[in-house]
N, C-alpha and C positions, 0 to 999 in steps of 0.2 A: 775279533776276540783276542788274536795273538798280539796284536800291537797295545790292547789295553792291558794286558797281562804283563807284557814287557815294561810298560811305562809305570804301571803301580808296583811292579817287583823291583825296579830300579829306585823308586822313590822310598817305598817301604823298607827294602833292604839296607838303606843308608849308603848306597854306592854312589850317590850324587855329590857334588861339591858343596853342597849347603851344610853340611854337618861339621864341616873343618873351616878354620879361619885360614887368614893368610899365612899364619906361622905353623900350621898344620895342628893346631890344638883344637879339640873338639869343644864346641860351645856347650855351656850348661844350661839346663832347663830353669826356668824361673823358681820352681820350687826347690832346686838343688843348690842355688846361690844363698850364700849366707848373708844374713842382714847384721848390721852392727849391733841390733838389740839381742840377736841370739848369740853373738860372739862375746857379749859382755863389753864391748869397746866403749859404752858410753859412761858408766860408772866404774871408775878403777878403786883401788883400795886407797890411794892417795885423795882422791876426791872425797871418799866417805870419811876419811881422817878430817878433812878440812870441814866438811859438813857438822861432824861431830864438835869441833872446836869452836865453830861460830854458834852452834846451838849452846853449848856451855857458857859462851861468852854472854849471849843474850839472857840466859837464865840468871847467872850470878853476878853480872855487873850491875844491875839494878839493886841488888840487896848490898852491894859493897860500897857504891859511889853515894855521896850525899844528894839529898833531894834538892831539885833546882827550883829557883823561884818561877812563879807563873809568868808566862809571855805577856807583853802588852795587849791591850784588848784590841787595838787596831791591827795588830798582826794575825788575831784569830779570824779576823773577816776575809783574810786571803783566800782560803780554801772555799769559803762561801761565795766569794765573787768570782773565783774560778767556775765553780759549779753553775752560777747563774748565767755567765758568759757561755758555756758549753750547752745548756739547756736552751738558751735564745738561738744559738746557731743551729741547732738540731731541728727548730720549728720555723726557721726563716726560710722562705723559698728561695731557691737560687735561680739565675737566669741562664746558668749554664746548660740546663736541659733543653731550653727553647733554641739555644744556638745549635747545639748538636742535632737536634731534630731537623731544623731547618737546613743545616749543612748536608744532611743524608737525602732530603727530598729533592 
């Protein structure tokens, strides 16, 4: 019993070397660590101003600039063709699964 009390007392009391790092600083618990979102490190004032300027440009430039002529009809088929290729690739079976399964067995 006395040995258990000594062991639990040394660990619970923080007397062990686990609470301090190599420089003698105490480790912070995960809930004590500050995340970048909590400190506001992601969105600064400069970034907010940049977003506001981009929004204003996207809103007012189409009103100021003259309308553009429509693109050629063949150019309109490019996104349709890309989508057709992606759909075809999604449903085509690959042979990579067979080679992976055979190499593991």
